[in-house]
C-alpha atoms as a printed R data frame, in Angstrom:
    type eleno elety resid chain resno       x       y       z
1   ATOM     1    CA   MET     A     1 -21.287  -4.821 -17.220
2   ATOM     2    CA   ILE     A     2 -21.591  -8.111 -15.339
3   ATOM     3    CA   ASN     A     3 -25.141  -9.029 -14.418
4   ATOM     4    CA   GLN     A     4 -26.165 -10.232 -10.958
5   ATOM     5    CA   LYS     A     5 -26.583 -13.870 -12.037
6   ATOM     6    CA   ILE     A     6 -22.977 -14.031 -13.283
7   ATOM     7    CA   LYS     A     7 -21.737 -12.266 -10.122
8   ATOM     8    CA   GLU     A     8 -23.482 -14.900  -7.988
9   ATOM     9    CA   LYS     A     9 -21.846 -17.688 -10.007
10  ATOM    10    CA   LEU     A    10 -18.416 -16.074  -9.610
11  ATOM    11    CA   LYS     A    11 -19.033 -15.468  -5.906
12  ATOM    12    CA   LYS     A    12 -19.784 -19.177  -5.441
13  ATOM    13    CA   GLN     A    13 -16.523 -20.004  -7.209
14  ATOM    14    CA   LEU     A    14 -14.622 -17.640  -4.911
15  ATOM    15    CA   LEU     A    15 -16.231 -19.064  -1.773
16  ATOM    16    CA   ALA     A    16 -15.514 -22.642  -2.877
17  ATOM    17    CA   GLU     A    17 -11.872 -21.825  -3.607
18  ATOM    18    CA   ARG     A    18 -11.587 -20.001  -0.282
19  ATOM    19    CA   LYS     A    19 -12.908 -23.039   1.572
20  ATOM    20    CA   LYS     A    20 -10.479 -25.334  -0.266
21  ATOM    21    CA   ILE     A    21  -7.490 -23.091   0.526
22  ATOM    22    CA   GLU     A    22  -8.493 -22.797   4.195
23  ATOM    23    CA   LYS     A    23  -8.746 -26.590   4.431
24  ATOM    24    CA   ASN     A    24  -5.347 -26.965   2.790
25  ATOM    25    CA   LEU     A    25  -3.772 -24.378   5.118
26  ATOM    26    CA   HIS     A    26  -5.256 -26.051   8.190
27  ATOM    27    CA   SER     A    27  -3.658 -29.338   7.150
28  ATOM    28    CA   PHE     A    28  -0.140 -28.052   7.887
29  ATOM    29    CA   THR     A    29  -0.452 -24.765   9.791
30  ATOM    30    CA   LEU     A    30  -1.921 -23.368  12.971
31  ATOM    31    CA   GLU     A    31  -4.194 -20.336  12.956
32  ATOM    32    CA   ILE     A    32  -2.391 -17.567  14.811
33  ATOM    33    CA   ASP     A    33  -3.897 -14.089  14.792
34  ATOM    34    CA   GLU     A    34  -0.545 -12.388  15.297
35  ATOM    35    CA   ALA     A    35   1.047 -14.175  12.335
36  ATOM    36    CA   ILE     A    36   1.190 -12.453   8.966
37  ATOM    37    CA   GLY     A    37  -1.685 -13.932   6.983
38  ATOM    38    CA   GLY     A    38  -3.131 -15.514  10.121
39  ATOM    39    CA   HIS     A    39  -1.378 -18.888   9.783
40  ATOM    40    CA   GLU     A    40   1.958 -20.274  10.900
41  ATOM    41    CA   VAL     A    41   3.797 -23.449   9.942
42  ATOM    42    CA   VAL     A    42   5.070 -25.316  12.971
43  ATOM    43    CA   ILE     A    43   7.404 -28.234  13.533
44  ATOM    44    CA   GLU     A    44   6.081 -30.993  15.730
45  ATOM    45    CA   GLN     A    45   8.911 -31.819  18.090
46  ATOM    46    CA   GLU     A    46   9.567 -35.013  19.918
47  ATOM    47    CA   LYS     A    47  11.685 -35.258  23.057
48  ATOM    48    CA   GLU     A    48  14.529 -37.067  21.336
49  ATOM    49    CA   VAL     A    49  15.249 -36.099  17.753
50  ATOM    50    CA   ASN     A    50  18.090 -37.496  15.734
51  ATOM    51    CA   PRO     A    51  19.995 -35.090  13.451
52  ATOM    52    CA   GLU     A    52  18.627 -36.637  10.235
53  ATOM    53    CA   ASP     A    53  15.022 -36.199  11.388
54  ATOM    54    CA   GLN     A    54  15.831 -32.649  12.506
55  ATOM    55    CA   ALA     A    55  17.248 -31.807   9.067
56  ATOM    56    CA   GLU     A    56  14.189 -33.270   7.344
57  ATOM    57    CA   ALA     A    57  11.875 -31.305   9.642
58  ATOM    58    CA   VAL     A    58  13.683 -28.043   8.838
59  ATOM    59    CA   SER     A    59  13.555 -28.813   5.112
60  ATOM    60    CA   ASN     A    60   9.816 -29.512   5.331
61  ATOM    61    CA   LEU     A    61   9.322 -26.324   7.335
62  ATOM    62    CA   GLU     A    62  10.990 -24.235   4.628
63  ATOM    63    CA   LYS     A    63   8.938 -25.915   1.887
64  ATOM    64    CA   ASN     A    64   5.706 -25.484   3.842
65  ATOM    65    CA   LYS     A    65   6.445 -21.820   4.572
66  ATOM    66    CA   GLY     A    66   6.677 -21.229   0.815
67  ATOM    67    CA   ILE     A    67   3.387 -23.025   0.213
68  ATOM    68    CA   GLU     A    68   1.812 -21.116   3.102
69  ATOM    69    CA   ALA     A    69   2.859 -17.777   1.579
70  ATOM    70    CA   ILE     A    70   1.389 -18.674  -1.818
71  ATOM    71    CA   LEU     A    71  -1.900 -19.854  -0.315
72  ATOM    72    CA   GLU     A    72  -2.199 -16.817   1.961
73  ATOM    73    CA   LYS     A    73  -1.577 -14.489  -0.989
74  ATOM    74    CA   ARG     A    74  -4.320 -16.194  -2.979
75  ATOM    75    CA   LEU     A    75  -6.619 -16.083   0.045
76  ATOM    76    CA   ALA     A    76  -6.060 -12.313   0.305
77  ATOM    77    CA   GLU     A    77  -6.900 -11.921  -3.408
78  ATOM    78    CA   ILE     A    78 -10.102 -13.923  -2.935
79  ATOM    79    CA   ASP     A    79 -11.069 -11.953   0.175
80  ATOM    80    CA   HIS     A    80 -10.535  -8.683  -1.703
81  ATOM    81    CA   ALA     A    81 -12.731  -9.877  -4.578
82  ATOM    82    CA   LEU     A    82 -15.417 -10.975  -2.116
83  ATOM    83    CA   GLU     A    83 -15.307  -7.538  -0.487
84  ATOM    84    CA   ILE     A    84 -16.002  -5.743  -3.776
85  ATOM    85    CA   ILE     A    85 -18.102  -8.274  -5.689
86  ATOM    86    CA   ASP     A    86 -21.406  -6.694  -4.662
87  ATOM    87    CA   SER     A    87 -20.217  -3.202  -5.573
88  ATOM    88    CA   ASP     A    88 -19.897  -1.451  -8.921
89  ATOM    89    CA   LYS     A    89 -16.096  -1.836  -8.683
90  ATOM    90    CA   TYR     A    90 -16.075  -5.597  -9.295
91  ATOM    91    CA   GLY     A    91 -15.231  -6.584 -12.836
92  ATOM    92    CA   TYR     A    92 -13.360  -3.381 -13.610
93  ATOM    93    CA   CYS     A    93  -9.573  -3.000 -13.777
94  ATOM    94    CA   GLU     A    94  -8.191  -1.292 -10.672
95  ATOM    95    CA   VAL     A    95  -5.482   0.310 -12.837
96  ATOM    96    CA   CYS     A    96  -7.263   1.688 -15.902
97  ATOM    97    CA   GLY     A    97 -10.946   1.271 -15.044
98  ATOM    98    CA   LYS     A    98 -11.780  -0.773 -18.139
99  ATOM    99    CA   GLU     A    99 -14.101  -3.739 -17.839
100 ATOM   100    CA   ILE     A   100 -12.295  -7.032 -17.210
101 ATOM   101    CA   ASN     A   101 -13.079  -9.633 -19.865
102 ATOM   102    CA   LEU     A   102 -15.697 -12.097 -18.605
103 ATOM   103    CA   LYS     A   103 -13.619 -15.079 -19.757
104 ATOM   104    CA   ARG     A   104 -10.758 -13.822 -17.564
105 ATOM   105    CA   LEU     A   105 -13.099 -13.545 -14.575
106 ATOM   106    CA   GLU     A   106 -14.504 -17.023 -15.205
107 ATOM   107    CA   VAL     A   107 -10.971 -18.428 -15.072
108 ATOM   108    CA   ASN     A   108  -9.906 -16.186 -12.175
109 ATOM   109    CA   PRO     A   109 -12.856 -14.571 -10.413
110 ATOM   110    CA   ALA     A   110 -10.412 -12.833  -8.047
111 ATOM   111    CA   ALA     A   111  -8.839 -10.880 -10.925
112 ATOM   112    CA   THR     A   112  -8.742  -7.147 -10.239
113 ATOM   113    CA   THR     A   113  -6.968  -6.036 -13.396
114 ATOM   114    CA   CYS     A   114  -7.528  -6.412 -17.100
115 ATOM   115    CA   ILE     A   115  -5.119  -8.629 -19.019
116 ATOM   116    CA   GLU     A   116  -3.055  -5.603 -20.098
117 ATOM   117    CA   HIS     A   117  -2.325  -4.685 -16.464
118 ATOM   118    CA   SER     A   118  -1.856  -8.162 -15.043
119 ATOM   119    CA   SER     A   119   1.645  -8.927 -13.858
């Protein structure tokens, strides 16, 4: 069982990573409540756009949407871990109920499964 001191250390890690991801997301997205994940990549448009700039903007949009999806997924994992970290559920595999190895949690404090059930 994970003691409170270790949980606090892991919670700090989660909060720091959450802050870093939020900062990264805010660098290229807008916060929109209606959007899935709460963020949306937008293209800044000028009045006159030449076709080459338009193509580059669309390419960047597609790339940024992929990055946005990855960051939002990780943010959801972190938020879930933060929701359960103060409960007896944290540190136990959500599939089999076995305790998650502490080394795994130190590397990924948002882990919710043991190594056998990770995908």
